[in-house]
C-alpha positions as CSV (number, residue, x, y, z in Angstrom):
1,L,57.0,43.2,195.5
2,M,57.3,46.3,193.2
3,S,53.5,46.4,192.6
4,K,53.2,47.3,196.3
5,V,55.8,50.1,196.3
6,T,54.4,53.6,196.6
7,F,55.8,56.8,198.0
8,T,55.1,60.5,197.5
9,N,57.2,62.9,195.4
10,E,57.9,64.7,198.6
11,Q,59.3,61.6,200.2
12,M,61.5,61.0,197.2
13,S,62.6,64.6,197.0
14,E,63.5,64.6,200.7
15,T,65.6,61.4,200.3
16,L,67.4,62.8,197.2
17,A,68.0,66.1,199.0
18,W,69.5,64.2,201.9
19,Q,71.6,62.2,199.6
20,D,72.9,65.3,197.9
21,S,73.6,67.2,201.1
22,K,75.5,64.3,202.7
23,K,77.2,63.3,199.4
24,A,75.8,59.8,200.3
25,S,75.8,56.7,198.2
26,A,72.7,55.0,196.9
27,D,73.0,52.4,199.6
28,E,73.3,55.0,202.3
29,S,70.3,56.8,200.9
30,A,68.3,53.6,200.9
31,V,69.1,53.1,204.5
32,H,68.1,56.7,205.2
33,F,64.8,56.1,203.4
34,L,64.1,52.9,205.3
35,T,64.9,54.4,208.7
36,T,62.9,57.6,208.0
37,Y,59.9,56.1,206.4
38,K,59.3,52.8,208.3
39,T,55.5,53.2,208.1
40,I,55.7,53.5,204.3
41,W,57.8,50.4,203.4
42,A,56.3,48.2,206.1
43,D,53.3,47.5,203.9
44,W,55.5,46.5,201.0
45,L,56.9,43.4,202.7
46,S,55.7,40.1,204.1
47,P,55.7,39.9,208.0
48,E,58.8,37.7,207.9
49,A,60.7,40.1,205.6
50,K,59.6,43.1,207.6
51,E,60.9,41.5,210.8
52,K,64.3,40.7,209.2
53,L,64.7,44.1,207.7
54,A,63.7,45.8,210.9
55,A,66.3,43.8,212.8
56,V,69.0,44.8,210.3
57,L,68.1,48.5,210.6
58,K,68.4,48.6,214.4
């Protein structure tokens, strides 16, 4: 899985800035990343895993 994980510095910076401004936890920041960058993480997962995660994020 980790070999497929890629994102830009800008995406990470935005996520960390969001975390700081909201005083959010790591888990909350992960959810923010996943809901903001769906097109990024979708390629990291199998179709089954993608479907399960998308259902959880709704």
